[in-house]
KEKE-3310 file (N, C-alpha, C; in steps of 0.2 Angstrom, whole numbers, plus 5000, padded with zeros to 4 digits):
npx = (5168:5165:5167:5157:5161:5152:5157:5158:5147:5145:5147:5136:5125:5123:5122:5106:5102:5100:5092:5077:5076:5072:5058:5042:5033:5021:5009:5016:5020:5025:5032:5035:5046:5056:5057:5055:5068:5075:5073:5078:5094:5099:5100:5110:5121:5124:5127:5138:5149:5147:5144:5147:5161:5164:5161:5174:5168:5161:5148:5139:5135:5138:5150:5155:5162:5158:5157:5151:5133:5125:5126:5124:5114:5103:5105:5090:5093:5082:5068:5061:5047:5042:5030:5024:5027:5032:5036:5047:5056:5063:5075:5083:5086:5098:5115:5120:5119:5128:5125:5112:5100:5091:5096:5098:5090:5073:5055:5048:5034:5032:5042:5037:5026:5028:5034:5047:5063:5075:5094:5084:5083:5071:5069:5071:5076:5090:5106:5112:5104:5109:5115:5126:5121:5122:5110:5106:5107:5101:5089:5087:5086:5074:5060:5064:5066:5083:5098:5109:5122:5134:5137:5143:5158:5167:5164:5171:5179:5170:5163:5166:5173:5170:5183:5185:5171:5166:5155:5147:5148:5139:5142:5138:5125:5109:5098:5102:5109:5099:5090:5079:5065:5057:5062:5073:5091:5103:5112:5105:5093:5098:5102:5115:5122:5121:5124:5132:5138:5146:5153:5160:5170:5175:5185:5190:5198:5206:5213:5220:5228:5238:5242:5237:5235:5218:5215:5222:5218:5213:5209:5195:5200:5210:5201:5194:5202:5206:5193:5189:5199:5194:5181:5181:5187:5177:5166:5172:5171:5161:5145:5132:5133:5125:5118:5115:5125:5132:5131:5133:5148:5149:5145:5155:5163:5159:5161:5153:5151:5162:5167:5160:5163:5177:5172:5173:5186:5188:5192:5202:5213)
npy = (5207:5195:5177:5172:5161:5149:5147:5147:5140:5136:5147:5155:5148:5147:5157:5160:5148:5150:5161:5154:5143:5150:5155:5153:5142:5137:5147:5159:5170:5170:5182:5187:5179:5184:5198:5199:5192:5202:5213:5204:5206:5198:5197:5208:5205:5193:5198:5207:5199:5186:5188:5201:5199:5188:5192:5199:5213:5220:5223:5213:5214:5226:5228:5238:5247:5241:5245:5239:5232:5244:5250:5240:5225:5213:5201:5191:5178:5169:5176:5183:5187:5175:5162:5154:5136:5133:5144:5145:5134:5134:5142:5132:5127:5132:5137:5136:5124:5118:5127:5131:5121:5105:5100:5112:5122:5126:5130:5143:5142:5129:5125:5130:5125:5113:5104:5103:5099:5110:5107:5104:5125:5139:5148:5159:5163:5155:5153:5149:5157:5166:5184:5199:5214:5232:5243:5250:5242:5231:5236:5239:5225:5220:5209:5201:5188:5182:5176:5169:5173:5175:5166:5159:5147:5152:5166:5176:5178:5176:5188:5204:5219:5233:5244:5258:5262:5258:5251:5234:5217:5201:5191:5177:5173:5163:5168:5178:5168:5160:5165:5173:5183:5189:5190:5199:5202:5197:5207:5218:5218:5221:5234:5237:5244:5259:5275:5282:5272:5266:5277:5276:5265:5268:5279:5271:5263:5270:5279:5268:5262:5274:5274:5283:5288:5290:5292:5301:5312:5327:5341:5350:5354:5345:5334:5336:5339:5323:5320:5324:5321:5307:5306:5311:5302:5291:5298:5297:5281:5278:5274:5277:5286:5300:5314:5310:5302:5311:5319:5312:5311:5325:5325:5318:5326:5331:5332:5322:5313:5311:5303:5292:5285:5284:5272:5261:5255:5241:5241:5245:5238)
npz = (5153:5165:5171:5183:5195:5207:5218:5233:5239:5254:5263:5259:5260:5273:5280:5275:5276:5290:5292:5285:5292:5302:5298:5299:5289:5282:5276:5272:5262:5244:5240:5253:5259:5256:5255:5271:5274:5267:5280:5289:5290:5282:5270:5267:5274:5265:5254:5255:5263:5254:5239:5234:5235:5229:5216:5211:5217:5207:5195:5188:5175:5168:5173:5183:5197:5213:5231:5243:5250:5248:5237:5228:5221:5223:5209:5202:5194:5188:5188:5203:5202:5193:5191:5186:5179:5168:5163:5171:5171:5158:5160:5165:5154:5149:5147:5158:5166:5177:5188:5187:5191:5195:5208:5215:5213:5216:5211:5219:5223:5224:5235:5246:5248:5253:5245:5244:5254:5259:5252:5236:5237:5237:5222:5226:5236:5233:5233:5223:5209:5213:5209:5209:5203:5197:5201:5190:5180:5185:5186:5171:5167:5174:5173:5163:5153:5151:5144:5156:5155:5163:5171:5160:5157:5148:5144:5144:5133:5124:5121:5115:5114:5105:5103:5098:5097:5108:5109:5116:5111:5110:5101:5101:5108:5111:5104:5094:5087:5084:5076:5082:5079:5088:5102:5111:5110:5124:5127:5123:5130:5145:5143:5139:5131:5132:5126:5137:5144:5132:5129:5141:5140:5129:5134:5143:5134:5126:5136:5141:5130:5127:5140:5150:5166:5171:5186:5188:5183:5189:5184:5175:5162:5159:5159:5148:5138:5133:5133:5121:5110:5112:5107:5096:5089:5090:5082:5071:5069:5073:5066:5072:5081:5089:5097:5108:5111:5111:5119:5132:5130:5135:5146:5156:5158:5170:5189:5194:5184:5178:5190:5193:5179:5183:5189:5183:5181:5175:5162:5158:5164)
capx = (5162:5170:5162:5155:5162:5149:5162:5155:5140:5147:5147:5130:5120:5124:5116:5101:5098:5099:5084:5073:5076:5069:5052:5035:5032:5013:5002:5021:5019:5033:5036:5036:5048:5063:5055:5057:5076:5081:5072:5081:5098:5102:5103:5116:5126:5126:5129:5145:5151:5150:5141:5153:5169:5165:5163:5177:5166:5158:5143:5139:5134:5142:5157:5154:5164:5154:5160:5145:5127:5121:5127:5122:5108:5103:5099:5087:5095:5076:5066:5056:5040:5041:5025:5021:5032:5034:5043:5055:5060:5066:5081:5087:5090:5104:5124:5123:5117:5131:5123:5105:5098:5086:5098:5100:5086:5067:5051:5046:5029:5032:5044:5030:5019:5032:5036:5057:5066:5080:5093:5086:5083:5066:5072:5072:5081:5094:5113:5115:5101:5109:5122:5127:5122:5122:5106:5103:5107:5095:5082:5085:5081:5069:5060:5064:5070:5091:5101:5113:5128:5142:5136:5145:5165:5168:5160:5175:5182:5165:5160:5167:5172:5175:5188:5184:5164:5165:5149:5147:5144:5139:5136:5134:5118:5106:5093:5103:5108:5092:5086:5070:5062:5051:5064:5079:5096:5101:5115:5100:5088:5099:5103:5123:5125:5119:5130:5136:5142:5150:5157:5166:5172:5180:5189:5196:5202:5211:5219:5226:5232:5241:5244:5235:5231:5214:5216:5227:5215:5208:5206:5192:5203:5214:5198:5191:5206:5206:5186:5190:5202:5190:5174:5183:5188:5172:5163:5174:5173:5151:5138:5126:5136:5122:5116:5113:5132:5140:5130:5137:5155:5151:5143:5161:5169:5159:5163:5148:5150:5170:5168:5157:5167:5181:5172:5175:5194:5188:5192:5208:5216)
capy = (5201:5189:5172:5170:5155:5149:5142:5150:5139:5134:5150:5158:5144:5147:5164:5157:5144:5151:5163:5150:5140:5154:5157:5147:5143:5137:5152:5162:5172:5170:5190:5190:5175:5186:5204:5197:5190:5209:5215:5203:5209:5193:5201:5213:5199:5190:5204:5210:5194:5183:5188:5205:5196:5183:5195:5205:5219:5222:5222:5206:5215:5234:5227:5243:5243:5243:5245:5237:5234:5251:5252:5233:5225:5206:5199:5184:5175:5166:5183:5182:5187:5170:5159:5150:5130:5135:5150:5146:5129:5136:5143:5127:5122:5136:5133:5137:5118:5117:5134:5131:5113:5104:5100:5118:5127:5122:5134:5145:5141:5120:5123:5133:5119:5107:5099:5102:5103:5113:5110:5113:5130:5141:5151:5168:5162:5151:5157:5149:5161:5176:5187:5205:5219:5238:5245:5253:5235:5227:5237:5238:5220:5218:5202:5199:5184:5183:5171:5169:5174:5175:5160:5153:5149:5155:5171:5183:5177:5177:5196:5208:5226:5238:5250:5264:5264:5258:5246:5227:5211:5194:5184:5169:5175:5159:5173:5179:5162:5155:5170:5175:5190:5190:5191:5203:5197:5199:5214:5224:5218:5223:5238:5236:5250:5265:5282:5282:5267:5265:5283:5277:5260:5272:5282:5268:5258:5274:5279:5261:5261:5279:5273:5289:5288:5291:5294:5308:5319:5331:5346:5348:5354:5340:5330:5338:5334:5318:5318:5328:5316:5300:5308:5314:5296:5289:5302:5293:5275:5275:5278:5277:5293:5304:5320:5308:5303:5317:5323:5307:5314:5330:5323:5315:5332:5334:5328:5316:5309:5307:5298:5285:5285:5278:5264:5256:5252:5236:5241:5249:5232)
capz = (5155:5166:5173:5189:5198:5210:5225:5239:5243:5260:5266:5256:5263:5282:5279:5270:5281:5297:5291:5281:5298:5308:5297:5299:5281:5281:5275:5269:5254:5241:5240:5260:5260:5251:5259:5277:5271:5268:5285:5294:5288:5279:5262:5267:5275:5259:5247:5259:5264:5250:5233:5229:5235:5225:5208:5214:5220:5199:5193:5184:5168:5168:5177:5185:5203:5218:5238:5250:5249:5247:5230:5225:5222:5220:5204:5202:5187:5186:5193:5208:5199:5191:5195:5181:5178:5162:5165:5176:5168:5154:5163:5167:5146:5147:5148:5165:5170:5185:5193:5189:5190:5200:5214:5219:5215:5213:5211:5225:5226:5226:5241:5250:5249:5258:5241:5245:5260:5255:5245:5232:5238:5233:5218:5226:5241:5230:5231:5213:5207:5214:5208:5212:5198:5199:5200:5183:5176:5189:5184:5164:5165:5175:5175:5154:5152:5149:5145:5160:5150:5167:5172:5155:5159:5142:5141:5143:5126:5120:5122:5111:5116:5101:5110:5095:5096:5115:5109:5117:5108:5111:5094:5103:5112:5107:5101:5087:5081:5080:5072:5083:5078:5095:5107:5111:5112:5132:5128:5124:5138:5150:5140:5140:5124:5130:5126:5143:5145:5127:5130:5147:5139:5123:5136:5146:5131:5124:5142:5142:5124:5127:5146:5154:5173:5171:5191:5192:5179:5192:5182:5170:5156:5158:5156:5141:5132:5133:5129:5115:5107:5112:5105:5091:5084:5089:5079:5065:5070:5075:5063:5077:5085:5088:5100:5116:5113:5112:5127:5135:5132:5137:5155:5158:5160:5177:5191:5196:5178:5180:5198:5187:5174:5186:5195:5177:5179:5173:5156:5158:5167)
cpx = (5167:5163:5162:5157:5160:5154:5160:5147:5139:5143:5139:5124:5120:5120:5108:5098:5097:5094:5080:5071:5072:5061:5048:5033:5027:5010:5009:5020:5025:5036:5038:5043:5058:5062:5058:5064:5080:5080:5076:5090:5100:5106:5107:5120:5129:5129:5138:5149:5153:5149:5148:5159:5169:5165:5168:5175:5164:5151:5142:5138:5138:5151:5159:5158:5159:5157:5156:5137:5123:5121:5125:5115:5106:5099:5099:5087:5087:5072:5062:5050:5038:5037:5025:5029:5036:5041:5048:5057:5062:5073:5085:5090:5097:5111:5124:5120:5122:5128:5114:5102:5092:5089:5098:5094:5079:5062:5048:5041:5028:5037:5039:5028:5022:5032:5043:5057:5073:5086:5089:5082:5078:5069:5072:5075:5087:5101:5115:5109:5102:5116:5122:5127:5119:5114:5103:5103:5100:5087:5079:5081:5076:5068:5060:5070:5078:5095:5108:5121:5134:5141:5141:5153:5168:5169:5164:5179:5176:5161:5167:5167:5176:5177:5188:5175:5164:5158:5152:5146:5143:5136:5135:5130:5115:5101:5096:5107:5103:5087:5079:5071:5057:5056:5071:5085:5098:5104:5110:5094:5091:5103:5111:5128:5123:5125:5134:5141:5147:5156:5164:5170:5178:5184:5194:5200:5208:5215:5224:5230:5239:5243:5244:5234:5225:5213:5217:5223:5211:5204:5200:5195:5206:5208:5196:5196:5208:5200:5187:5193:5197:5186:5175:5185:5183:5167:5165:5173:5163:5147:5132:5128:5131:5122:5117:5124:5136:5139:5133:5144:5155:5147:5151:5165:5166:5161:5159:5149:5156:5169:5164:5162:5174:5181:5172:5182:5193:5192:5198:5212:5219)
cpy = (5197:5183:5172:5164:5155:5143:5143:5146:5140:5141:5156:5153:5143:5152:5162:5154:5148:5157:5158:5143:5144:5156:5152:5146:5142:5145:5158:5163:5170:5179:5190:5185:5177:5193:5200:5195:5197:5211:5210:5202:5203:5194:5204:5209:5196:5194:5204:5205:5189:5184:5194:5202:5191:5186:5200:5213:5224:5221:5216:5207:5220:5233:5235:5243:5245:5242:5240:5236:5238:5252:5245:5232:5217:5203:5192:5183:5172:5173:5182:5181:5180:5166:5154:5143:5130:5139:5150:5138:5130:5141:5138:5121:5128:5134:5132:5133:5118:5121:5133:5123:5110:5102:5105:5122:5124:5131:5135:5144:5132:5120:5125:5126:5114:5101:5097:5103:5104:5108:5105:5119:5134:5145:5160:5171:5158:5156:5155:5152:5166:5177:5195:5209:5226:5239:5249:5246:5230:5229:5239:5232:5219:5213:5199:5193:5184:5176:5172:5169:5174:5172:5154:5152:5151:5162:5177:5185:5177:5183:5201:5216:5231:5245:5257:5267:5262:5250:5236:5224:5208:5191:5180:5168:5170:5162:5175:5172:5157:5159:5171:5182:5193:5192:5194:5199:5201:5206:5220:5224:5223:5230:5241:5243:5255:5271:5282:5279:5265:5271:5280:5271:5263:5276:5277:5265:5264:5278:5271:5262:5267:5280:5280:5284:5293:5295:5300:5314:5324:5336:5346:5350:5350:5334:5328:5336:5328:5315:5318:5323:5310:5302:5309:5306:5289:5292:5297:5287:5272:5276:5277:5282:5297:5311:5317:5306:5307:5321:5319:5310:5320:5331:5322:5320:5333:5329:5324:5311:5304:5301:5292:5283:5279:5272:5259:5254:5245:5235:5246:5243:5229)
cpz = (5159:5172:5179:5192:5206:5215:5232:5242:5250:5263:5265:5260:5270:5284:5277:5276:5289:5297:5289:5288:5303:5305:5298:5291:5279:5282:5274:5262:5252:5242:5249:5263:5260:5256:5268:5278:5271:5275:5289:5293:5284:5271:5262:5268:5268:5253:5250:5260:5259:5241:5229:5231:5229:5215:5209:5215:5211:5200:5188:5177:5164:5168:5180:5193:5210:5225:5243:5245:5248:5241:5224:5223:5217:5215:5205:5195:5184:5192:5199:5206:5195:5195:5191:5178:5174:5159:5165:5172:5162:5154:5162:5158:5144:5149:5155:5169:5174:5189:5193:5187:5196:5206:5218:5221:5211:5214:5218:5229:5228:5234:5247:5254:5252:5254:5241:5252:5258:5259:5242:5237:5233:5229:5220:5233:5237:5229:5224:5210:5208:5213:5209:5205:5201:5199:5194:5179:5178:5186:5175:5162:5166:5178:5169:5157:5149:5148:5152:5159:5157:5171:5167:5157:5155:5139:5140:5138:5122:5119:5119:5113:5107:5104:5105:5096:5104:5115:5113:5113:5111:5107:5096:5106:5108:5102:5095:5083:5081:5076:5074:5080:5085:5099:5106:5113:5122:5133:5128:5129:5144:5148:5142:5134:5125:5128:5129:5144:5139:5126:5136:5145:5133:5129:5140:5142:5128:5130:5142:5138:5124:5135:5151:5160:5176:5178:5193:5188:5184:5190:5176:5161:5154:5153:5148:5134:5129:5130:5123:5108:5107:5107:5098:5083:5084:5087:5071:5064:5070:5070:5065:5082:5083:5094:5108:5117:5114:5119:5132:5139:5134:5145:5157:5159:5167:5181:5195:5191:5179:5186:5194:5186:5179:5191:5189:5175:5176:5164:5154:5160:5161)
residu = (MET:GLU:HIS:ILE:ASP:LYS:LYS:SER:GLU:HIS:GLU:ALA:ASN:ASP:ILE:ILE:ASP:ALA:TYR:LEU:ASN:LEU:VAL:CYS:LEU:PRO:GLY:ILE:SER:GLU:ARG:THR:ILE:TYR:ASP:ASP:PHE:THR:ALA:ASN:ASP:GLY:LYS:HIS:LYS:LEU:ILE:ASP:ASN:VAL:LEU:LEU:PRO:GLU:GLN:GLU:TYR:ARG:CYS:CYS:TYR:CYS:MET:MET:LYS:MET:GLY:ASN:CYS:ARG:GLU:ALA:SER:ILE:GLU:HIS:VAL:ILE:PRO:GLN:SER:ILE:ARG:ASN:LYS:GLY:ASP:PHE:LEU:GLN:TYR:PHE:ASN:THR:ARG:ALA:LYS:ASN:TYR:LEU:ASN:TYR:GLU:ASN:VAL:CYS:LEU:THR:SER:ASP:PHE:ILE:LYS:GLY:ARG:PHE:VAL:PHE:PRO:PRO:TYR:PRO:HIS:VAL:MET:SER:TYR:TYR:ASN:PHE:SER:ILE:ALA:CYS:THR:ASP:CYS:ASN:ASN:HIS:ARG:GLY:SER:GLN:TYR:ILE:GLU:PRO:LEU:PHE:PHE:TYR:PRO:ASP:ILE:LYS:ASN:GLU:ILE:GLN:TYR:ASN:GLU:LYS:THR:GLY:GLU:MET:ASN:TRP:SER:ALA:ASP:PRO:VAL:LEU:ASN:ASN:GLY:SER:SER:VAL:ASP:LEU:PRO:THR:ILE:GLU:LYS:VAL:GLU:LEU:ASN:THR:PRO:LEU:LEU:LYS:ALA:ILE:ARG:CYS:VAL:TRP:PHE:TYR:ALA:LYS:SER:HIS:LYS:ILE:ASP:LEU:GLY:LYS:LEU:LYS:GLN:VAL:ASP:GLU:ARG:TYR:GLU:ILE:LEU:TYR:GLN:VAL:ALA:GLY:GLU:ALA:ILE:VAL:ALA:ASP:CYS:HIS:PHE:ASN:ASP:GLU:THR:LEU:LYS:ALA:TYR:LEU:ASN:LEU:GLN:THR:ASP:LYS:TYR:TRP:ASN:LYS:LEU:LEU:LYS:TYR:ASP:TYR:PHE:GLY:ILE)
# end
């Protein structure tokens, strides 16, 4: 997990402003304002030219490598679906105050009603409310409330990965520290500990410690040997190892899943 430093405001807002200056706000709906941005190709320009480069072409959650807008999706930290002011304001109580604040982001309905002239920007169109996620992570999160952990400057040091089980942990999640029995931690909401992701991380950690170049393992038998070793260690270390986890390791023998694994070279750095 890496901190996303939002330093591309000028480049991003040039693209967003060009669109907002074109639309006729009276009568426009909250959903239309973003859908038209996509149709106007502004979204693709924003992803390819600004958002992906500032994240070094990696998903803000799982760190999968993505090449362009066809593989990536815009993650709205404050979800597009939020209409209620109370739900909107809860995001301003996080440690991401440098990015999510009243100077940068406003509730879209307030913007449409003419209460603001950008800046601040409507939350469905605000650069400071955007990150880039892979489709899987974006779908898992949905519109659930999350802590915008990737906006926290020290997040790399707060996240821990178990090199034997592949499990990701964020002990500083406020939900855990508040002892909430209602809300799930962010890691669980985004499903960052699926059997496949854990297996992928384990393989990379193993390859890194044994100085193995995974990109050069072209044959199935070469992959099988390393997967056999890694799965064996995981069985001993992971009390939650089950049939689904075993299936994940077996899937990694195939070209489809092995190619997916190679996109997670972040864990081999």
